[in-house]
C-alpha positions in Angstrom: 0.2 -0.2 0.0 1.4 3.1 -1.1 1.5 6.4 1.7 -1.2 8.0 -0.2 -3.4 5.0 0.2 -2.1 4.3 3.7 -3.1 8.0 4.2 -6.4 7.7 2.9 -7.4 4.6 4.6 -6.3 6.3 7.9 -8.4 9.0 7.3 -11.4 6.8 6.6 -10.8 5.0 9.7 -10.8 8.1 11.7 -13.8 9.7 10.6 -15.7 6.6 10.8 -14.6 6.1 14.5 -15.4 10.0 15.0 -18.8 9.3 14.0 -19.7 6.4 15.2 -18.8 7.6 18.9 -21.0 10.6 18.3 -23.6 8.0 17.3 -23.1 5.2 20.0 -22.7 7.6 22.7 -25.7 9.4 22.4 -24.1 12.8 21.4 -26.0 12.5 18.2 -29.5 11.0 19.2 -31.6 8.7 17.0 -33.3 11.1 14.2 -29.9 13.8 14.7 -29.8 15.1 11.3 -26.2 14.3 10.3 -24.4 17.4 8.5 -24.1 17.0 4.8 -21.1 15.3 3.2 -19.8 18.7 1.4 -19.8 19.8 5.1 -17.7 16.8 6.8 -15.5 16.7 3.9 -14.2 20.2 4.6 -14.4 19.7 8.6 -11.6 17.0 8.2 -9.8 17.9 4.9 -11.3 14.7 2.7 -13.0 14.5 -0.7 -16.2 13.7 -0.6 -15.6 10.3 -2.0 -14.1 9.6 1.6 -16.8 11.0 3.4 -19.7 9.2 1.4 -17.6 5.3 2.0 -17.7 6.0 5.4 -21.6 6.8 5.5 -21.9 4.0 3.4 -20.3 2.1 5.8 -22.5 3.2 8.8 -25.4 2.9 6.1 -25.1 -0.7 6.1 -24.1 -0.5 9.9 -27.4 0.9 10.9 -26.4 3.4 12.9 -27.6 5.6 10.2 -30.5 7.0 7.2 -30.4 8.6 3.9 -33.4 10.5 3.4 -33.9 11.8 -0.7 -34.3 15.6 -0.3 -34.0 15.3 3.1 -30.3 14.3 4.5 -29.4 12.0 7.0 -30.3 11.5 10.3 -29.1 9.0 13.3 -31.4 5.2 12.6 -33.4 4.6 15.2 -32.7 1.4 17.1 -34.4 -1.6 16.2 -35.6 -3.7 19.3 -35.8 -7.3 19.9 -37.5 -9.8 21.5 -36.7 -13.2 22.7 -40.0 -15.3 22.2 -38.4 -18.3 24.4 -37.4 -16.2 27.7 -40.1 -13.9 29.8 -38.6 -10.8 28.3 -38.3 -7.3 30.5 -39.0 -4.2 28.4 -36.7 -2.1 30.0 -33.9 -4.8 29.9 -35.1 -4.8 26.0 -34.6 -0.4 25.9 -31.3 -0.5 28.1 -30.0 -3.1 26.1 -29.9 -0.9 23.0 -28.3 2.1 24.7 -31.7 4.4 25.3 -32.7 5.3 28.1 -35.8 4.1 29.9 -39.0 5.4 31.2 -42.3 4.1 32.0 -45.9 5.7 32.2 -49.2 4.2 34.0 -52.1 5.0 32.7 -55.0 2.9 33.5 -55.1 0.8 36.6 -58.7 -0.6 37.5 -59.8 -3.1 39.9 -63.0 -5.0 38.3 -64.7 -8.4 38.0 -63.5 -10.4 34.8 -66.2 -10.9 32.1 -66.6 -13.4 29.4 -63.6 -12.3 26.9 -61.5 -11.6 30.2 -62.3 -14.9 31.4 -61.2 -16.9 28.6 -58.4 -15.4 28.4 -57.1 -16.0 31.6 -58.7 -19.4 32.1 -60.5 -18.5 35.1 -64.4 -18.3 36.3 -66.5 -15.0 35.6 -65.9 -13.7 39.4 -63.1 -13.4 39.7 -61.4 -10.1 40.6 -59.0 -9.2 37.9 -56.7 -5.7 37.8 -56.6 -4.1 34.7 -53.4 -2.3 33.2 -52.6 -0.4 30.5 -48.8 1.3 30.2 -46.4 2.9 27.7 -42.6 1.9 28.0 -40.6 4.5 26.8 -37.0 4.8 25.1 -35.7 8.4 25.0 -38.7 9.8 25.5 -40.7 8.2 22.6 -43.1 5.5 23.1 -41.4 1.8 22.6 -43.8 -0.3 23.4 -48.3 -0.5 24.7 -48.7 -3.0 27.5 -52.3 -4.1 28.1 -52.3 -6.4 31.0 -54.6 -8.5 33.0 -53.4 -9.8 36.3 -55.6 -12.1 38.3 -56.4 -11.0 42.2 -57.3 -14.8 43.0 -53.9 -15.6 42.3 -52.2 -12.8 43.1 -54.2 -11.2 45.6 -51.1 -8.8 46.5 -51.1 -6.9 42.9 -54.1 -5.2 44.0 -52.4 -2.9 46.5 -49.0 -2.9 44.4 -47.1 0.0 43.4 -47.5 -0.1 39.3 -47.3 3.4 38.9 -43.4 3.4 40.1 -42.2 0.7 38.2 -44.1 -1.9 35.7 -46.4 -4.8 36.9 -44.2 -7.4 34.6 -40.9 -7.2 36.8 -43.1 -7.0 40.3 -44.8 -10.6 39.0 -41.5 -12.1 38.4 -39.9 -11.1 41.5 -42.5 -12.3 43.0 -45.1 -14.7 42.0 -42.4 -17.5 40.4 -44.2 -18.9 37.2 -44.3 -22.3 35.9 -45.4 -22.2 32.4 -46.0 -20.1 29.8 -47.5 -19.1 26.7 -46.3 -16.7 23.9 -48.4 -15.8 20.3 -47.2 -13.7 18.3 -49.4 -11.5 15.4 -48.5 -8.9 12.9 -52.0 -6.0 13.0 -52.3 -2.5 12.0 -52.3 -0.1 14.1 -56.2 0.9 16.0 -56.7 4.6 16.0 -55.8 4.8 19.6 -52.9 2.4 19.9 -51.4 4.9 16.8 -52.2 8.0 18.9 -50.2 6.6 22.1 -47.5 4.8 20.1 -47.4 8.1 18.1 -47.4 6.5 14.5 -49.2 6.4 12.0 -53.1 4.7 11.7 -52.8 1.3 9.9 -49.2 0.9 10.4 -48.1 -2.7 10.9 -47.4 -3.7 14.8 -45.8 -6.5 16.5 -48.0 -8.5 19.2 -46.9 -10.3 21.5 -49.5 -11.9 23.9 -48.2 -13.7 26.6 -49.6 -16.1 29.5 -48.1 -17.2 32.7 -49.2 -19.5 34.7 -47.9 -20.9 38.2 -48.5 -23.4 40.7 -51.3 -21.7 42.1 -53.0 -20.7 39.3 -53.6 -18.3 36.1 -51.2 -15.5 37.0 -52.1 -12.9 34.1 -52.5 -12.5 30.4 -51.0 -9.7 28.9 -50.2 -7.6 24.7 -47.7 -5.8 24.2 -47.7 -3.6 21.0 -44.5 -2.4 19.1 -44.6 -0.3 16.2 -43.6 -3.0 13.7 -40.4 -1.5 11.6 -38.6 -0.6 15.1 -39.0 -4.4 16.9 -37.8 -8.1 15.7 -38.3 -11.2 17.4 -35.0 -13.5 17.9 -35.6 -16.9 18.4 -32.5 -19.2 19.4 -32.4 -22.6 19.4 -30.6 -25.7 18.4 -31.0 -29.3 16.6 -33.3 -32.2 17.9 -31.3 -35.1 19.0 -31.3 -37.6 15.9 
């Protein structure tokens, strides 16, 4: 490699490392608009071609996205859920290196109706706690949680401080589950869901539906709704023994 090529390669790596650091550290948060290529080239005293190669590499890595006639922006991280585990939404957000927050929107104790009873597999006379909450990532809606808790199995949930933190983490710590069921759906956002998740109506969403049981009986039924373009499902497995 010639001295000139070595110099260009070093400059390329320097610019790449500098821009990656600003994105990963949060100095440039998701949605931040990057300077134009010509401005970066002038700032680093390199050719626009060198900057373009850096930008192409960052795009392939999923760190930035280019929009026609708008510019280049820091990409919003794409979350992941493991379908074979009882995952914690807060952990999902923090795994993306984003600040997490939580907002309880409603919490109501009532008798299970016919639909609730079927979902939880309990008698219609059972007392349940219905919760609706938003999980936030970097101040933006990440996931809508809609949960039913069987107070016949977990009576202490009626007085739990769910305004201070999610019900899921509280349940995992206090009620050991013995069985769980996951179902996954692709849905389109209703007007209500779109409003809460701050997305357009009819946009594709990922719905993870979960039921858990303890040795004492059914514990909870919950729906987690994610904007589809921002989330992915991951399942790890090994070959069956032959």
